[in-house]
N, CA, C and O atoms as a DFTB+ gen file, in Angstrom:
776 C
 N C O
     1  1       0.602      -1.455       0.208
     2  2      -0.052       0.316      -0.248
     3  2       1.158       1.170      -0.029
     4  3       2.249       1.181       0.540
     5  1       0.299       1.942      -0.859
     6  2       1.282       3.101      -0.844
     7  2       0.962       4.841      -0.018
     8  3       0.108       5.696      -0.254
     9  1       1.753       4.799       0.685
    10  2       1.074       5.857       1.574
    11  2       1.474       7.020       0.860
    12  3       2.027       6.834      -0.223
    13  1       1.273       8.357       1.320
    14  2       1.766       9.926       0.768
    15  2       2.266      10.622       1.508
    16  3       1.797      10.967       2.593
    17  1       4.037      11.167       0.710
    18  2       4.965      11.283       1.156
    19  2       4.609      13.313       1.128
    20  3       4.162      13.916       2.104
    21  1       4.836      13.742       0.251
    22  2       4.083      15.289      -0.038
    23  2       2.853      15.564      -0.729
    24  3       2.580      15.075      -1.825
    25  1       2.213      16.239      -0.175
    26  2       0.427      17.035      -0.460
    27  2       0.833      17.429      -1.781
    28  3       0.333      16.959      -2.803
    29  1       1.624      18.184      -1.757
    30  2       2.044      19.824      -3.015
    31  2       2.415      18.757      -4.115
    32  3       1.880      18.819      -5.222
    33  1       3.340      17.772      -3.803
    34  2       4.305      17.398      -5.820
    35  2       3.585      15.520      -5.377
    36  3       4.346      14.556      -5.453
    37  1       2.212      15.361      -4.988
    38  2       1.697      14.330      -4.651
    39  2       2.685      13.592      -5.041
    40  3       2.756      13.258      -6.224
    41  1       3.964      13.064      -3.797
    42  2       4.020      12.370      -3.825
    43  2       3.910      10.830      -3.631
    44  3       5.127      10.698      -3.763
    45  1       3.420       9.352      -3.399
    46  2       3.438       8.398      -2.859
    47  2       4.868       7.464      -2.714
    48  3       5.876       7.347      -3.410
    49  1       4.478       6.966      -1.644
    50  2       6.047       6.113      -1.588
    51  2       5.540       4.422      -1.194
    52  3       4.616       4.139      -0.431
    53  1       6.298       3.569      -1.839
    54  2       5.248       1.860      -1.443
    55  2       6.851       1.503      -1.272
    56  3       7.650       1.635      -2.198
    57  1       7.317       0.886       0.450
    58  2       8.560      -0.168       0.820
    59  2       8.188      -1.345       0.033
    60  3       7.142      -1.975       0.187
    61  1       9.450      -1.698      -1.140
    62  2       9.212      -2.992      -1.715
    63  2       9.743      -4.304      -0.807
    64  3       9.242      -5.413      -0.615
    65  1      11.010      -3.660      -0.326
    66  2      11.581      -4.606       0.655
    67  2      12.040      -4.195       1.816
    68  3      12.642      -3.139       2.009
    69  1      11.637      -5.407       2.992
    70  2      13.308      -4.371       4.045
    71  2      14.020      -5.560       4.267
    72  3      13.306      -6.561       4.202
    73  1      15.276      -5.773       4.524
    74  2      16.576      -6.622       4.317
    75  2      17.125      -6.516       5.192
    76  3      17.464      -5.416       5.628
    77  1      17.452      -7.851       5.857
    78  2      18.026      -8.056       7.851
    79  2      18.997      -9.211       7.490
    80  3      18.903     -10.374       7.098
    81  1      20.457      -7.892       7.970
    82  2      21.950      -9.275       7.712
    83  2      22.568      -8.815       9.104
    84  3      22.701      -7.743       9.694
    85  1      22.920     -10.314       9.369
    86  2      23.766     -10.427      11.061
    87  2      24.757     -10.362      11.215
    88  3      25.332     -11.445      11.322
    89  1      25.305      -9.543      11.288
    90  2      26.744      -9.904      11.990
    91  2      27.033     -10.457      12.974
    92  3      26.415      -9.987      13.929
    93  1      27.981     -11.604      13.348
    94  2      28.129     -11.870      14.708
    95  2      28.664     -11.403      15.239
    96  3      28.783     -10.519      14.391
    97  1      29.739     -10.763      16.675
    98  2      30.003     -10.094      17.692
    99  2      30.371     -10.983      18.456
   100  3      29.960     -12.143      18.484
   101  1      31.273     -10.425      19.209
   102  2      32.162     -10.850      20.942
   103  2      30.513     -11.269      21.819
   104  3      30.523     -12.275      22.529
   105  1      29.595     -10.701      21.739
   106  2      28.175     -11.003      22.413
   107  2      26.653     -11.639      21.532
   108  3      25.461     -11.777      21.806
   109  1      27.201     -11.795      20.822
   110  2      25.598     -12.506      19.970
   111  2      26.029     -11.859      18.480
   112  3      27.011     -11.585      17.791
   113  1      24.838     -11.827      18.495
   114  2      24.759     -11.573      16.893
   115  2      23.953      -9.663      16.709
   116  3      23.326      -9.176      17.650
   117  1      24.123      -9.049      15.648
   118  2      24.344      -7.372      15.817
   119  2      23.628      -7.561      14.491
   120  3      24.305      -7.736      13.478
   121  1      21.780      -7.528      14.411
   122  2      21.341      -7.106      13.138
   123  2      21.413      -5.212      13.065
   124  3      21.486      -4.217      13.786
   125  1      21.296      -5.827      11.059
   126  2      21.308      -3.978      10.305
   127  2      20.330      -4.448       9.469
   128  3      20.260      -5.611       9.071
   129  1      19.749      -3.767       9.262
   130  2      18.499      -3.434       7.979
   131  2      19.022      -2.440       6.903
   132  3      19.576      -1.357       7.096
   133  1      18.753      -2.984       5.849
   134  2      18.050      -1.975       4.504
   135  2      16.696      -1.962       4.196
   136  3      16.041      -2.744       4.885
   137  1      15.927      -1.172       3.191
   138  2      14.980      -1.481       2.772
   139  2      14.937      -0.175       1.319
   140  3      15.163       1.035       1.295
   141  1      14.563      -1.106       0.339
   142  2      14.781      -0.620      -1.068
   143  2      13.051       0.163      -1.133
   144  3      12.161      -0.676      -0.996
   145  1      12.645       1.378      -1.291
   146  2      11.627       1.715      -1.897
   147  2      11.656       2.530      -2.866
   148  3      12.765       2.990      -3.137
   149  1      10.569       2.940      -3.630
   150  2       9.805       3.216      -5.072
   151  2       9.133       4.773      -3.844
   152  3       9.071       4.826      -2.616
   153  1       8.744       5.821      -4.939
   154  2       8.678       6.901      -4.722
   155  2       7.658       7.739      -6.279
   156  3       8.392       8.459      -6.955
   157  1       6.762       7.692      -6.582
   158  2       6.796       8.101      -8.026
   159  2       5.256       9.054      -7.007
   160  3       4.894       9.117      -5.832
   161  1       4.680       9.756      -8.652
   162  2       3.477      10.170      -8.092
   163  2       2.310      10.428      -9.135
   164  3       1.641      11.430      -9.385
   165  1       2.326       8.770      -9.794
   166  2       1.688       8.553     -10.378
   167  2       0.934       9.159     -12.498
   168  3       0.091       9.025     -13.385
   169  1       1.864       9.642     -12.136
   170  2       1.745      10.783     -13.870
   171  2       3.154      10.552     -14.476
   172  3       3.127      11.003     -15.621
   173  1       4.316      10.060     -14.198
   174  2       5.481      10.106     -15.225
   175  2       6.136      10.122     -14.529
   176  3       7.212      10.569     -14.926
   177  1       6.117       9.805     -13.395
   178  2       7.659      10.531     -12.797
   179  2       7.585       9.215     -11.848
   180  3       6.478       8.766     -11.550
   181  1       9.178       8.396     -11.220
   182  2       9.258       7.586     -10.530
   183  2      10.670       7.991     -10.191
   184  3      11.431       8.825     -10.681
   185  1      10.805       6.905      -8.929
   186  2      12.554       7.298      -8.918
   187  2      12.141       5.920      -7.685
   188  3      11.092       5.706      -7.078
   189  1      13.373       5.231      -7.677
   190  2      13.535       4.542      -6.246
   191  2      15.043       4.475      -5.449
   192  3      16.031       4.620      -6.169
   193  1      15.261       4.254      -3.947
   194  2      15.800       4.345      -3.899
   195  2      16.490       3.253      -2.302
   196  3      15.765       2.835      -1.399
   197  1      17.780       3.076      -2.388
   198  2      18.194       1.782      -0.919
   199  2      18.663       2.622       0.155
   200  3      19.365       3.590      -0.135
   201  1      18.365       2.379       1.379
   202  2      18.651       2.777       2.305
   203  2      19.034       1.786       3.393
   204  3      18.193       0.999       3.828
   205  1      20.629       1.810       3.966
   206  2      21.122       0.931       5.541
   207  2      20.755       1.196       6.597
   208  3      19.745       1.559       5.995
   209  1      20.434       1.493       8.134
   210  2      20.367       1.632       9.158
   211  2      19.972       0.353       9.544
   212  3      19.517      -0.586       8.891
   213  1      20.496       0.631      11.962
   214  2      20.101      -0.597      12.768
   215  2      18.970      -0.552      12.918
   216  3      18.444      -1.416      13.620
   217  1      18.284       0.337      12.394
   218  2      16.555       0.350      12.720
   219  2      15.693       0.788      11.135
   220  3      15.577       1.819      10.473
   221  1      15.077      -1.021      10.984
   222  2      13.910      -0.523       9.666
   223  2      13.449       0.737       9.854
   224  3      14.325       1.415       9.319
   225  1      12.255       1.818      10.467
   226  2      12.458       3.151      10.050
   227  2      13.144       4.039       9.842
   228  3      12.587       4.721       8.982
   229  1      14.256       4.557      10.183
   230  2      15.740       4.917       9.431
   231  2      16.068       4.182       8.594
   232  3      16.388       4.958       7.694
   233  1      16.216       3.256       8.252
   234  2      16.443       2.649       6.814
   235  2      15.579       3.300       5.726
   236  3      15.948       3.910       4.722
   237  1      14.238       3.005       6.200
   238  2      13.387       3.433       5.065
   239  2      13.032       5.004       5.026
   240  3      12.349       5.291       4.043
   241  1      13.314       5.990       5.798
   242  2      13.302       7.073       5.514
   243  2      14.491       7.490       4.504
   244  3      14.333       8.079       3.435
   245  1      15.591       7.106       5.010
   246  2      17.083       7.139       4.469
   247  2      16.271       6.611       2.647
   248  3      16.041       7.671       2.066
   249  1      15.949       5.687       1.963
   250  2      15.716       5.043       1.041
   251  2      14.517       6.411       0.142
   252  3      14.514       7.007      -0.934
   253  1      13.993       6.378       0.891
   254  2      12.265       7.419       0.968
   255  2      13.345       9.151       0.262
   256  3      12.991      10.001      -0.555
   257  1      14.987       8.978       1.262
   258  2      15.160      10.606       0.477
   259  2      15.910      10.063      -1.310
   260  3      15.492      10.587      -2.343
   261  1      16.833       9.154      -1.312
   262  2      17.694       8.513      -2.096
   263  2      16.913       8.467      -3.388
   264  3      17.431       8.594      -4.497
   265  1      15.177       8.209      -3.080
   266  2      14.764       7.838      -4.244
   267  2      13.752       9.150      -4.590
   268  3      13.135       9.081      -5.652
   269  1      13.580      10.199      -3.841
   270  2      13.245      11.113      -4.485
   271  2      14.160      11.996      -5.056
   272  3      13.863      12.726      -6.001
   273  1      15.756      11.952      -4.291
   274  2      17.307      12.218      -5.124
   275  2      17.482      11.712      -6.948
   276  3      18.147      12.243      -7.837
   277  1      16.745      10.708      -6.977
   278  2      17.002       9.845      -8.197
   279  2      15.876      10.053      -8.584
   280  3      16.135       9.583      -9.692
   281  1      14.561      10.413      -8.704
   282  2      13.914      10.510     -10.293
   283  2      13.640      10.478     -10.884
   284  3      14.525      11.192     -11.355
   285  1      12.916      10.247     -11.870
   286  2      13.205      10.284     -13.648
   287  2      11.891      10.158     -13.955
   288  3      10.997       9.726     -13.229
   289  1      11.818      10.568     -15.096
   290  2      10.463      10.651     -15.883
   291  2      10.257       9.759     -17.319
   292  3      11.131       9.573     -18.165
   293  1       8.799       9.240     -17.357
   294  2       8.886       8.259     -17.859
   295  2       8.042       8.926     -18.936
   296  3       7.157       9.779     -18.865
   297  1       8.805       8.015     -20.354
   298  2       7.109       8.813     -21.760
   299  2       6.537       7.588     -21.725
   300  3       6.919       6.425     -21.850
   301  1       5.127       8.378     -21.443
   302  2       3.843       7.371     -21.636
   303  2       3.349       7.377     -22.622
   304  3       3.781       8.187     -23.442
   305  1       2.373       6.608     -22.958
   306  2       1.410       6.978     -24.405
   307  2       0.073       6.545     -23.554
   308  3      -0.126       5.434     -23.062
   309  1      -0.684       7.536     -23.505
   310  2      -1.973       7.240     -22.584
   311  2      -1.529       6.835     -20.700
   312  3      -0.882       7.529     -19.915
   313  1      -2.102       5.638     -20.505
   314  2      -2.113       5.038     -19.565
   315  2      -1.031       3.457     -19.607
   316  3      -0.973       2.475     -18.868
   317  1      -0.213       3.913     -21.007
   318  2       0.285       2.259     -21.188
   319  2       1.986       2.899     -21.741
   320  3       2.354       3.969     -21.255
   321  1       2.663       2.365     -22.474
   322  2       4.096       2.687     -22.315
   323  2       4.319       2.706     -24.285
   324  3       3.710       2.042     -25.124
   325  1       4.878       3.230     -24.381
   326  2       5.057       4.002     -26.300
   327  2       5.069       2.783     -26.813
   328  3       4.222       2.748     -27.706
   329  1       5.860       1.286     -26.640
   330  2       6.371       0.460     -27.350
   331  2       6.922      -0.747     -26.212
   332  3       6.755      -0.910     -25.003
   333  1       7.862      -1.678     -27.574
   334  2       7.872      -2.720     -26.149
   335  2       9.458      -2.999     -25.692
   336  3      10.106      -3.550     -26.582
   337  1      10.066      -2.766     -24.681
   338  2      10.631      -2.810     -23.792
   339  2      11.013      -3.926     -23.398
   340  3      10.217      -4.766     -22.980
   341  1      13.133      -4.245     -23.511
   342  2      13.345      -4.790     -22.560
   343  2      14.424      -4.410     -21.391
   344  3      15.557      -4.527     -21.857
   345  1      14.434      -4.184     -20.651
   346  2      15.169      -3.887     -19.276
   347  2      16.131      -4.621     -18.686
   348  3      15.730      -5.603     -18.061
   349  1      17.551      -4.373     -18.718
   350  2      18.407      -5.344     -18.156
   351  2      18.677      -4.507     -17.211
   352  3      18.447      -3.303     -17.090
   353  1      19.388      -5.566     -16.298
   354  2      20.358      -5.233     -14.997
   355  2      21.150      -6.325     -14.256
   356  3      20.499      -7.115     -13.573
   357  1      23.349      -6.532     -14.359
   358  2      22.486      -7.846     -14.164
   359  2      22.719      -9.117     -14.396
   360  3      23.502      -9.259     -15.335
   361  1      22.274     -10.324     -13.816
   362  2      21.295     -10.643     -14.500
   363  2      19.740     -11.166     -14.635
   364  3      19.367     -12.217     -15.157
   365  1      18.885     -10.078     -13.979
   366  2      17.152     -10.012     -14.525
   367  2      17.053      -9.695     -15.681
   368  3      17.946      -9.243     -16.399
   369  1      15.954      -9.908     -15.950
   370  2      15.868      -9.379     -17.964
   371  2      13.935      -9.115     -16.995
   372  3      13.309      -9.771     -16.163
   373  1      13.737      -8.091     -17.592
   374  2      12.667      -7.362     -17.186
   375  2      11.177      -7.059     -18.899
   376  3      10.282      -6.475     -18.288
   377  1      10.967      -7.110     -19.524
   378  2      10.642      -6.871     -20.928
   379  2       9.443      -6.585     -20.377
   380  3       8.657      -7.431     -19.951
   381  1       9.245      -5.170     -20.372
   382  2       7.860      -4.424     -20.710
   383  2       6.582      -4.705     -22.038
   384  3       6.934      -4.165     -23.087
   385  1       5.483      -5.295     -22.119
   386  2       4.868      -4.583     -23.357
   387  2       3.329      -4.119     -23.036
   388  3       2.563      -4.528     -22.164
   389  1       3.086      -2.811     -24.361
   390  2       2.119      -2.107     -23.822
   391  2       0.662      -2.654     -24.646
   392  3       0.548      -3.063     -25.801
   393  1      -0.474      -2.473     -23.470
   394  2      -1.801      -3.141     -23.291
   395  2      -3.161      -1.964     -23.837
   396  3      -3.369      -0.756     -23.727
   397  1      -3.648      -2.789     -24.270
   398  2      -4.918      -1.755     -24.576
   399  2      -6.065      -1.073     -23.539
   400  3      -6.569      -1.929     -22.811
   401  1      -6.469       0.000     -23.370
   402  2      -7.383       0.186     -22.330
   403  2      -8.157      -0.394     -21.128
   404  3      -9.371      -0.336     -21.325
   405  1      -7.756      -1.034     -19.728
   406  2      -9.004      -1.938     -19.699
   407  2      -7.751      -3.045     -18.548
   408  3      -7.690      -3.406     -17.372
   409  1      -6.879      -3.215     -19.938
   410  2      -5.742      -4.908     -19.624
   411  2      -5.925      -4.836     -17.589
   412  3      -6.420      -5.634     -16.793
   413  1      -5.253      -3.485     -17.409
   414  2      -4.148      -3.719     -16.482
   415  2      -3.173      -4.114     -16.238
   416  3      -2.661      -4.842     -17.088
   417  1      -2.376      -3.831     -14.899
   418  2      -0.451      -3.798     -14.678
   419  2      -0.839      -6.023     -14.632
   420  3      -1.796      -6.575     -14.088
   421  1      -0.194      -6.393     -15.063
   422  2      -0.403      -8.026     -15.570
   423  2       1.232      -7.981     -14.829
   424  3       2.088      -8.039     -15.712
   425  1       1.855      -7.886     -13.334
   426  2       3.366      -8.289     -13.159
   427  2       3.632      -8.863     -12.035
   428  3       3.029      -8.157     -11.227
   429  1       4.057      -9.548     -11.555
   430  2       4.671      -9.439     -10.005
   431  2       4.550      -8.237      -9.166
   432  3       4.799      -7.144      -9.676
   433  1       4.212      -8.317      -7.995
   434  2       4.388      -7.436      -7.028
   435  2       5.666      -6.149      -7.061
   436  3       5.495      -4.970      -6.747
   437  1       6.897      -6.764      -7.517
   438  2       8.310      -6.097      -7.403
   439  2       7.635      -4.814      -8.277
   440  3       7.269      -3.775      -7.729
   441  1       7.520      -5.098      -9.930
   442  2       7.323      -4.356     -10.937
   443  2       6.191      -3.759     -10.825
   444  3       6.255      -2.555     -11.074
   445  1       5.105      -4.183     -10.523
   446  2       3.523      -3.406     -10.211
   447  2       3.845      -2.574      -9.479
   448  3       3.711      -1.414      -9.869
   449  1       4.384      -2.821      -8.163
   450  2       5.452      -1.142      -7.372
   451  2       5.899       0.015      -7.916
   452  3       5.794       1.196      -7.584
   453  1       6.529      -0.675      -9.013
   454  2       6.748       0.249     -10.051
   455  2       6.573       0.849     -10.749
   456  3       7.139       1.940     -10.826
   457  1       5.616       0.384     -11.679
   458  2       4.647       0.442     -13.157
   459  2       3.722       1.667     -12.458
   460  3       3.677       2.816     -12.897
   461  1       3.017       1.188     -11.313
   462  2       1.662       1.470     -10.548
   463  2       2.378       2.857     -10.641
   464  3       1.850       3.680     -11.389
   465  1       3.970       3.361      -9.705
   466  2       3.842       4.706      -9.411
   467  2       4.037       5.283      -9.680
   468  3       4.097       6.410      -9.188
   469  1       4.433       4.674     -11.298
   470  2       4.983       5.837     -12.355
   471  2       3.950       6.442     -13.548
   472  3       4.117       7.285     -14.430
   473  1       2.643       5.488     -13.091
   474  2       1.383       6.130     -13.907
   475  2       0.920       4.873     -14.576
   476  3      -0.276       4.771     -14.849
   477  1       1.688       3.981     -14.843
   478  2       1.331       3.067     -15.934
   479  2      -0.076       2.128     -15.297
   480  3      -0.100       1.326     -14.363
   481  1      -0.832       2.443     -15.917
   482  2      -1.794       1.328     -15.855
   483  2      -2.590       0.220     -16.825
   484  3      -3.495      -0.395     -16.260
   485  1      -2.379      -0.040     -18.003
   486  2      -1.922      -0.600     -18.972
   487  2      -0.817      -1.241     -19.314
   488  3      -0.158      -0.594     -20.127
   489  1      -0.127      -2.754     -18.870
   490  2       0.620      -2.973     -18.735
   491  2       1.093      -4.248     -19.097
   492  3       1.257      -4.768     -17.993
   493  1       1.400      -5.041     -19.900
   494  2       1.824      -6.832     -19.169
   495  2       3.866      -6.711     -19.432
   496  3       4.614      -6.190     -20.259
   497  1       4.017      -7.540     -18.169
   498  2       5.175      -7.777     -17.876
   499  2       5.951      -9.565     -17.393
   500  3       5.512     -10.512     -16.741
   501  1       7.033      -9.349     -18.001
   502  2       7.773     -11.076     -17.991
   503  2       8.978     -10.982     -17.451
   504  3       9.597      -9.978     -17.801
   505  1       9.636     -11.849     -16.553
   506  2      11.042     -11.175     -15.821
   507  2      11.592     -12.421     -16.428
   508  3      10.769     -13.237     -16.844
   509  1      12.704     -12.656     -16.525
   510  2      13.505     -13.721     -16.958
   511  2      14.401     -13.195     -15.981
   512  3      14.456     -12.223     -15.228
   513  1      15.351     -14.596     -16.391
   514  2      16.487     -14.778     -14.949
   515  2      16.336     -14.618     -14.043
   516  3      15.236     -14.835     -13.535
   517  1      17.134     -14.257     -13.519
   518  2      17.107     -13.730     -11.255
   519  2      16.054     -12.821     -11.242
   520  3      15.830     -11.980     -12.113
   521  1      15.213     -13.078      -9.908
   522  2      14.606     -12.255      -9.722
   523  2      14.472     -11.378      -8.156
   524  3      13.619     -10.849      -7.442
   525  1      16.102     -11.675      -8.214
   526  2      15.956     -10.960      -6.837
   527  2      15.511      -9.026      -6.569
   528  3      16.015      -8.283      -7.411
   529  1      15.026      -8.650      -5.958
   530  2      14.475      -8.037      -6.058
   531  2      15.329      -6.571      -5.813
   532  3      14.577      -5.698      -5.380
   533  1      16.167      -6.304      -5.924
   534  2      17.016      -4.735      -5.782
   535  2      17.586      -4.611      -7.645
   536  3      17.684      -3.551      -8.263
   537  1      17.944      -6.282      -8.310
   538  2      17.935      -6.542      -9.391
   539  2      17.123      -6.254     -10.197
   540  3      17.371      -5.457     -11.102
   541  1      15.637      -7.011     -10.002
   542  2      14.732      -6.344     -10.760
   543  2      13.810      -5.062     -10.673
   544  3      12.973      -4.799     -11.537
   545  1      14.056      -4.237      -9.474
   546  2      13.490      -3.464      -9.938
   547  2      14.951      -2.522     -11.048
   548  3      14.664      -1.880     -12.058
   549  1      16.254      -2.665     -10.578
   550  2      16.566      -2.037     -11.248
   551  2      16.779      -1.857     -12.936
   552  3      17.210      -1.005     -13.713
   553  1      15.930      -3.834     -12.999
   554  2      16.353      -3.860     -14.713
   555  2      14.511      -3.267     -15.658
   556  3      14.169      -2.953     -16.798
   557  1      13.939      -3.392     -14.484
   558  2      12.252      -2.245     -15.100
   559  2      12.931      -0.703     -15.216
   560  3      12.678      -0.180     -16.301
   561  1      13.779       0.158     -14.266
   562  2      14.295       1.544     -14.615
   563  2      14.617       1.100     -15.673
   564  3      13.728       1.280     -16.505
   565  1      15.686       0.470     -16.151
   566  2      16.409       0.577     -17.584
   567  2      15.649       0.372     -18.797
   568  3      15.850       1.027     -19.819
   569  1      14.667      -0.651     -18.673
   570  2      13.783      -0.611     -19.288
   571  2      12.804       1.201     -19.428
   572  3      12.801       1.888     -20.450
   573  1      12.168       1.525     -18.239
   574  2      11.794       2.954     -18.464
   575  2      12.720       3.769     -19.127
   576  3      12.375       4.116     -20.257
   577  1      13.849       4.183     -18.706
   578  2      14.921       4.494     -18.875
   579  2      15.136       4.703     -20.596
   580  3      14.880       5.725     -21.232
   581  1      15.675       3.433     -21.115
   582  2      15.031       3.642     -22.797
   583  2      13.785       4.120     -23.352
   584  3      14.058       4.943     -24.226
   585  1      12.718       3.989     -23.246
   586  2      11.497       4.101     -23.892
   587  2      11.807       5.615     -24.351
   588  3      12.121       6.567     -23.638
   589  1      11.524       5.530     -26.552
   590  2      10.450       6.508     -26.312
   591  2       9.671       6.658     -27.642
   592  3       9.278       5.930     -28.553
   593  1       9.637       8.310     -27.207
   594  2       8.616       8.418     -28.367
   595  2       8.084       8.093     -28.945
   596  3       8.572       6.980     -29.140
   597  1       6.863       8.211     -29.826
   598  2       7.320       8.329     -31.145
   599  2       7.801       9.596     -32.094
   600  3       8.380       9.493     -33.176
   601  1       7.519      10.494     -31.600
   602  2       8.087      11.736     -31.502
   603  2       9.259      12.056     -32.080
   604  3       9.688      12.503     -33.144
   605  1       9.653      11.663     -30.977
   606  2      11.676      11.348     -30.716
   607  2      11.928      10.334     -32.018
   608  3      12.915      10.380     -32.751
   609  1      11.118       9.667     -32.102
   610  2      11.830       8.238     -33.238
   611  2      11.973       9.135     -34.487
   612  3      12.994       9.251     -35.164
   613  1      10.615       9.842     -34.715
   614  2      10.900      10.411     -35.537
   615  2      11.298      10.990     -36.566
   616  3      11.332      10.927     -37.795
   617  1      11.746      11.891     -35.219
   618  2      13.233      13.827     -35.326
   619  2      14.456      13.084     -35.481
   620  3      15.119      13.570     -36.398
   621  1      15.186      11.778     -34.766
   622  2      16.507      11.442     -34.568
   623  2      16.564      10.738     -36.306
   624  3      17.623      10.731     -36.934
   625  1      15.201      10.160     -36.916
   626  2      15.513       9.303     -38.465
   627  2      15.347      10.602     -39.105
   628  3      15.851      10.835     -40.203
   629  1      14.683      11.425     -38.481
   630  2      14.380      12.315     -40.523
   631  2      13.360      11.434     -40.611
   632  3      13.742      10.544     -41.371
   633  1      12.380      11.238     -40.274
   634  2      10.776      10.458     -40.493
   635  2       9.728      11.247     -40.613
   636  3       9.934      12.460     -40.568
   637  1       8.456      10.782     -40.780
   638  2       7.172      10.946     -40.249
   639  2       6.952       9.667     -40.299
   640  3       7.128       8.940     -41.277
   641  1       6.434       9.267     -38.904
   642  2       5.644       8.308     -38.931
   643  2       4.286       8.112     -38.008
   644  3       4.345       8.167     -36.780
   645  1       3.177       7.900     -38.658
   646  2       1.919       8.134     -38.579
   647  2       1.392       7.752     -37.310
   648  3       1.750       8.132     -36.195
   649  1      -0.015       6.495     -37.808
   650  2      -0.646       5.867     -35.956
   651  2       0.082       5.201     -35.921
   652  3       0.399       4.711     -37.005
   653  1       0.791       4.762     -34.740
   654  2       1.909       3.970     -34.437
   655  2       0.836       2.549     -33.647
   656  3       0.152       2.977     -32.717
   657  1       0.726       1.590     -33.826
   658  2      -0.152       0.065     -33.667
   659  2      -1.006       0.857     -31.853
   660  3      -2.116       1.363     -31.683
   661  1      -0.153       0.676     -31.114
   662  2      -0.562       1.154     -29.602
   663  2      -1.469       2.373     -29.826
   664  3      -2.450       2.359     -29.082
   665  1      -1.372       3.796     -30.952
   666  2      -2.221       4.678     -30.379
   667  2      -3.195       4.068     -30.924
   668  3      -4.325       4.422     -30.589
   669  1      -3.025       2.883     -32.006
   670  2      -4.623       2.358     -32.624
   671  2      -5.032       1.717     -32.365
   672  3      -6.090       1.804     -32.988
   673  1      -5.132       0.049     -31.183
   674  2      -4.909       0.293     -29.251
   675  2      -5.628       0.917     -28.565
   676  3      -6.817       0.703     -28.329
   677  1      -4.904       1.815     -28.155
   678  2      -5.790       2.947     -27.135
   679  2      -7.420       3.440     -27.529
   680  3      -8.530       3.296     -27.015
   681  1      -6.765       4.213     -28.952
   682  2      -8.619       4.793     -29.237
   683  2      -9.451       3.341     -29.672
   684  3     -10.619       3.301     -29.285
   685  1      -8.801       1.802     -30.668
   686  2     -10.320       1.096     -29.896
   687  2     -10.487       1.043     -28.843
   688  3     -11.562       1.361     -28.334
   689  1      -9.390       0.588     -28.131
   690  2     -10.378       0.325     -25.973
   691  2     -10.703       1.484     -25.503
   692  3     -11.816       1.467     -24.977
   693  1     -10.288       2.274     -25.486
   694  2     -11.358       4.565     -25.061
   695  2     -12.284       3.954     -25.682
   696  3     -13.071       3.296     -25.002
   697  1     -12.475       4.010     -27.378
   698  2     -14.353       3.771     -27.577
   699  2     -14.699       2.507     -27.425
   700  3     -15.753       2.339     -28.038
   701  1     -14.276       1.337     -26.816
   702  2     -15.144       0.266     -26.036
   703  2     -15.380       0.869     -25.106
   704  3     -16.450       1.477     -25.106
   705  1     -14.431       0.972     -23.831
   706  2     -14.746       1.325     -22.585
   707  2     -15.963       2.136     -22.842
   708  3     -17.088       1.807     -22.467
   709  1     -15.785       2.803     -23.250
   710  2     -17.253       4.098     -22.862
   711  2     -18.053       3.597     -23.361
   712  3     -18.929       3.469     -22.505
   713  1     -18.485       3.051     -24.548
   714  2     -19.427       1.987     -24.956
   715  2     -19.933       0.846     -24.047
   716  3     -21.048       0.332     -24.135
   717  1     -19.039       0.543     -23.227
   718  2     -19.956      -0.257     -22.020
   719  2     -20.130       0.757     -20.738
   720  3     -19.290       1.524     -20.269
   721  1     -21.098       0.588     -20.439
   722  2     -21.949       1.373     -18.718
   723  2     -21.190       0.867     -17.727
   724  3     -20.967      -0.333     -17.565
   725  1     -20.702       1.937     -16.919
   726  2     -20.167       1.352     -15.568
   727  2     -21.459       0.930     -14.884
   728  3     -22.488       1.583     -14.715
   729  1     -21.059      -0.749     -14.407
   730  2     -22.881      -1.409     -13.687
   731  2     -22.984      -1.812     -13.506
   732  3     -23.144      -2.486     -12.488
   733  1     -22.987      -1.726     -15.145
   734  2     -23.763      -2.534     -16.447
   735  2     -23.917      -4.074     -15.797
   736  3     -24.977      -4.533     -15.369
   737  1     -22.709      -4.724     -15.816
   738  2     -22.834      -5.744     -15.211
   739  2     -23.718      -6.407     -13.907
   740  3     -24.277      -7.497     -13.787
   741  1     -23.555      -4.996     -12.796
   742  2     -23.752      -5.632     -11.407
   743  2     -25.699      -5.232     -11.483
   744  3     -25.955      -4.922     -10.320
   745  1     -26.532      -5.168     -12.003
   746  2     -27.715      -4.740     -12.405
   747  2     -28.592      -6.121     -12.176
   748  3     -29.448      -6.526     -11.389
   749  1     -27.674      -6.735     -13.647
   750  2     -28.295      -7.947     -13.895
   751  2     -27.358      -9.271     -13.140
   752  3     -27.245     -10.477     -13.360
   753  1     -27.017      -8.698     -12.552
   754  2     -26.445      -9.887     -12.340
   755  2     -26.736     -10.225     -10.698
   756  3     -26.566     -11.363     -10.261
   757  1     -27.316      -8.811      -9.621
   758  2     -27.809      -9.010      -8.931
   759  2     -29.816      -9.847      -8.755
   760  3     -30.242     -10.875      -8.229
   761  1     -30.406      -8.812      -9.440
   762  2     -31.945      -9.451      -9.590
   763  2     -32.378     -10.584      -9.499
   764  3     -31.468     -11.164      -8.906
   765  1     -33.413     -11.541      -9.747
   766  2     -33.792     -12.869      -9.471
   767  2     -33.437     -13.461      -8.815
   768  3     -32.865     -14.427      -9.321
   769  1     -33.451     -13.429      -7.229
   770  2     -32.633     -14.450      -6.198
   771  2     -33.825     -14.564      -5.505
   772  3     -34.455     -13.741      -4.841
   773  1     -34.067     -15.960      -5.828
   774  2     -35.674     -16.662      -4.873
   775  2     -35.119     -17.564      -3.559
   776  3     -35.922     -18.110      -2.802
């Protein structure tokens, strides 16, 4: 569950993981904690941070500060991504696929936290290789960093690009979403119990 960090900038924070390590010393074991936090405004800005401390709340606070410093802009096409991309970090690979409106975020909890705080509500994902939490988050950020809009690609190539397949799917999906009235299913399913 995301918690509100800053009301002015609408920043929300989610703790992706808290990790405990132990050092054996003369008197027994000494524990220390680290945390991985994702921060975003649900409209195209997201960042992650990693913090360590002897107590969990202090580790989370440090991670939140680091995440705010490392925020980046994500290029969106409606509420999905402009094209298919694969992000990599060490042995982790995450493939991000754009989806039609209404699909939702089809992802595991680690990837879902990043995408939802970035403002992506329709996307399919698949993880390959290592599913280590920290490496997976870094792989997702690698993919998001390398996204380009059709306008950027057109200017780089010096050609004109028409409507893309993703833009057509978004237009078709949004027309379908408007055609189906909200709550239409609920009225028919409740009637007639005897």
